[in-house]
N, C-alpha and C positions, 0 to 999 in steps of 0.2 A: 388717714393716716394709719398704718397697720403695722405690727411687728413681724410677722411671719408673712413672707410673700408666698401667696397662694394662686400663682400663675405658672403656666408652662414655660419654662425656660428653655429656649432653643438652642442655646449655645453651650459650650461646655462651662461647667461651673465647678469649683472646688468645695467639697463639703467633707464633713467628717465621715469615717468610716462607720460601720454599723456599731451600735452600742446594743448589748444585750443584758442579760443577768448573768449568774455564774460568776466565773473567776475573770472574766473580761470586760473590757469596756468598748471594745471597737471590732471592726470588722468589715469586709465587703464581698462575702461569699467565697473568697480564696480559702482553700484548706481541703484536704480529702480528695479522693476522686483522681482521675487522671486529667492533667492539665495540659492546655494547648501552650505552644510556645509564647512567652509573655510578649505583648504588643512593645514595640519600638518607643523608646523615652524619648521626648524631647529634651534638648540640651538648653532650651529656652528657661531662664529663670526669672519669674515674676515676683514683683514686691509691690505693696501697696501701703499708703498711710491714707487715715488713720487705720489701726489695727481692725479686724474684723470683730465685731460686736461694741465697738466704741460708742459711747455715750456723751451726750453734752460737746459735742465737737463745735468750736467757733464757727461762725458762718464764713469767716475767711481762712478757714482750714488749720492746718494745711492738708489738702487733697490731692494725691499724686500717685500716678503708676510708673513703675520703672521695671526696664528687662535687661538682664546681661545675657550674652550669647545668643542674641535672636532680636527681632524687630517686632514691634507691635502691630498687629493686624488690625484690631479694633478695641474701643473701650467704650462702655455704656454705663453712664451715670444717671439713674432715674429715680424719681419719688414714687410713694406709694400707689399713686394713679397710674405709673407707666410714663409720665411726662418725663422725656429725656432733658438733661442739662448740657448746653454746648461745652466742648472741651477741645484741645488743640494737642495732637500728636508732634513732637517735636521733629525737626528737619532729619535728624539721625534716625529716627523711629525707635530711640531708647526712652522715651519718657513721655507722659501726658499729663496736663493739669486742665482744670475746668477753666472757662473764660472769666468768670467773675465770682462774687461771694456767693455762698449757699444760701436759701431760706432757713431762718430759724425755726426749731420746733417742728422739724420734718425728717421722716425716716427715709433713708436711700438704700438702694442696691448699687454695688459697683462690680461690673463684669467687664473681665480684661481677657484678650486672647492675643498669644504671640506665637511665632513662628522661627524656628531654627533654620540653619544654612541647608538642611536636608528637606524641609517642608515639613517637619514634624510639630505639631502644635501643641501649646501648654495654654492652661486656663486658669483663671484665679476670680472666684467670686466671695464677695464680703459686703457686709451690712453694716450701717453705722447710722447715728442719728445727731442732728445737729441740737445745740443747746436751745431751750426755750428762753423766751427774753426774761430778763433778770425779774427774780421774783414771782414768776408766772409757772404754771405747769401746763401739759397737755396731754392728751390720751392717744396712743397710737393703737389702731384697732385692726383687728381682724374678725370676719372677712372683709373684703374690700368693698366700698360702695359699688353698688350694682351687679353684684356678682351672683352666680348660680353656684349653690353648693350642695354637697351630700346631707343627709339626715342627721349625722352626727357632729355637724359644725356649732361650736358653741359660740357665743360673743365673746371675744377676749381682748381685754384693753391692758395696756402697759403704760403706766405714767411716767413723765420724765422726771418726776421728783418724788421722792417718798411720801407717801401719804400719813399724816398723823390722824386728821379727823375723818376716819374712813365712813363713818354713818353719813358725815355732809356730802362726802363725794358720791357714795351710793346713791342718796336721795336724788342727785343730780343726773343719775343715768336711768333712764327710762326705756325698758325693752318691751315691745308689744309684737302680738302675732296675729295675723289674719288667715284662717280662722283662729279665735283667741285660745290661748292655752297657758295655764299658770306658768310662771318662770320664778327662778330664784337666783339669787347671786352667791359667789363665794369668793373670798380673799384667798390667795395664794401670796403670803407676805405682805409688804406694804406698797407694793407697786403693780400688782396685778390683780385684775378684777374679772372672773368669767361669770357669765350667765348663761343658762341652759333649763329647759324644760325639764319634767321628771322623766319622761321618756324620749326617745330620738322624736325629732320634729315630724310631722306627717309630710307625705310629697305635697307640693304645691304651696305650703306656706310661705306668706310674704312676712317678712320681719323687718322692723324698724326700730332702730336704735336712736333715740333723741338724747344727745349728749348737751347737758345745759350747766356746763361747768363753769361759765364766764363769771368772775368774781366771788366763786365759791373758794372759801379758805380750806385748802387740803392740809395746811401746815401753818405754823405762826409766820406770818410775812409773805407766805406762798398763795397766790390767787390763780384759778382756773382761767383760761383764756379762749374757750371754745363754746360756740353755740352752734351746732350743726344737726344734721339728721344723716344717717346711714341707712340705707336699704339693701337687703339681699332676698333671693328668693330660694326656696328648697326645691331642688330638682325630683327627679324620681326615686323611689325610695330601692337602696341597693346596700346590702350588708354581705360582707364575705367573710367565711369562717374557715381559718386555717387550723387543720388538725395536723400538728408536728409528729405524732405519734404515726400517724396512717399517710404522712408526706402529702398531704392533699390541701386545696384550696377550693372551696367551694362559693361560687357567686350565685347569690340570690337576688332577685330583683322584681320590682313591681307589686300589685296587690296579692297578699297571700303568701309572698316571699317564694316565688317559683324559681326552681333551680335552672339556671341559665347556662352555667358550664362549670366542670370540675377539673382543676388544673393540677398537675404536679409539682410540689416545691421540694427545696431543700433548706432546712433552717439551721440554726445554730448547733453546734457540735456539744457534747456533754460538758467540755471545759470553758464553753461559751455560748451558754443556752440563750435561745431568745426569749425576750419578755413574753409572759402570758397576759391575756387580759383585753380589755376593750381599748383599741387605738384608732385614731382618727388621722386620716391622709390630710396633712397641712401644705405639703409642697410637692410639684412634680417637676421632673428633669428628664428631656429627653435624651441627654447625654451628661454624664456628670464625672468628674474626678473623684476618687476615693485613695487618699494618701495616708498610711499608717502613722505618718509623722505627725499628723494633726490630732491623733488620740493617743499619742504618747508610746508607740508600738514600733518605735525605730525605723529602720528600712525593709520591714517585712513584705510590703507592697506597695505599688505605685500604680493603679490603673487609671489611665488619662480617660477611658471613653466607656464607664458603665452605662449601659443603656436602660432606658425606660425605667428610672428610679423614682420612688415614691416615699416621702418621708413619714414615719411613723412616730418617732420622738425626738425630741430636741437633741438629746445626746447622740443621736446618729443611725437609730434602728431604720433601715429601710426595706421596703418590699422593692426588688430590681431585677432586671434582666442579666443573664449570665451567659457568656458565650465562649469561656477559656475553659470550662470543666466539663468532664464527660457527659454527655446527656443521660447516661444511665444511672447517674447521681439521683436525678430529679425522681421522685416518687418512691424512692428506696433508701435514703441515707441522709442524715443532717450532718453537714460538713463546715459550716461556714463560722465566723465569729460572732454571730448574733443576728445578722439580717436573713431575711426570707428571699431566697432566689428561684427564678423560674428560667426555663430554658429560652435563650434568645441568640440573634444574629448579631455580629459585631456592626457598628454604625447606627443602630437605634432608628434606622428608616423602615424597617419591616413592620407591619400591622398583623401580619399572620401567625407570627410566632406567640407562644402562649405569653410572654411577658408584654410584647406588643399588643395583643389583643386586651390584656386586661388594662395596659396605660390608656388605651383609647377609650375604653369603656369605665374610666373612673374618674370622678370628681374630686376636687379639694372637698374635705368634709365627709366624704365616704367612710363607712366603718370598716375595720378589719377586727374581728374577734379571733384571737389565737388561743387557741386550747393545746396543753401538752401535758404530760405526766411530771414534768420537772421544770424547773425555771420560776423566777421570782414574777410577782404580779407587777406591772410597770407603775411605778407611783404616779399618781393622778396629776402632779403638776409638770410631770415630763412630757412635753409636747400638749397637744389640745385633748388630754385623756383623763378629763375630770369624771366622765362615766364610770370611772372604776371605784367611786364614792357612792355608798348608798345614799339615799335621799335624805334621809335624817342627817347624816353627817355633812351632806352638801349643804343644807338649810343652814346647820350650826354654822358655817362659815361666813355667814353674812353678818354685816355690823348692824343689822336693822332687825334682828331675830327677836 
């Protein structure tokens, strides 16, 4: 089980716009420069139950998708392993529901696509988790079992219930590496525990997470229900450095950090500066929707097909392609609402554009180090970004220190 989906999603998905520092909390690269005509907007309006981010959803739901002014094209409900649960689209194409009850203590993603009478598509992506069995708790984990990740990927556990006895739960979570390297745990609140080494993982490291939570009392009357192992492998070493003052992104990979490519970018404007600091790619979307309404910015923008988007923070900072702005902006000016944009083509199919190339050469867990003369440092709990805490502060966040 995992909280963050670290897989490439090839359908459209609705996500928050870019969240940066400065005065704003959202953005999608729109702003400044010369813009292309806005893409056609679908009239189809999708709605899902439960709400995105819902927890403790009963196994019987309700879980449903509905659309007005259009028809459903596809609905995909899947657990953290990618196993799809069957469902049925109504004869009128206006609604969908799963065929039966959902497993308890499971994280799900729900991706829906609808089409209006002009063939324009709308999409909606949401995540929720079902309740654990009464008086039990489980850990949703990232990265997923069997995955290959970048050198910055921490082990991140989100518990389905608040944990009162953090020491007991932390003892029941063992993270080991081959070749061996010391690791330490850090609590972000009472429902999230992250584990990482002092420095980035070495390429080729094999990591095992042993969850021995069964019958561990996390809080009065709440017992763990998991005994399982999770394995992942660290792939090649790749760290990208973004210099927002120089408007460049430098990709370094392999032994010694050889420069592979330097790309031109455009970051957040002075009013909506991009976060500085170490950020880790947690999700990848070939195409995604960025809607200002999801981040409290009214009707400023609604781009249904932002290409090659890679999430850097939970609040909505993305590294993504941009096809609607004058290409001359990249490498010369920072104009977005907090995201980092690269030149791209509409549709997200091309691999030869700067954004397409970077997308194809990026793994979840790859590191993006952002440098700038202005802007706030990203909070360590905002995404998988605990690397922004010095080691002594990281270790101090353990219940076993």
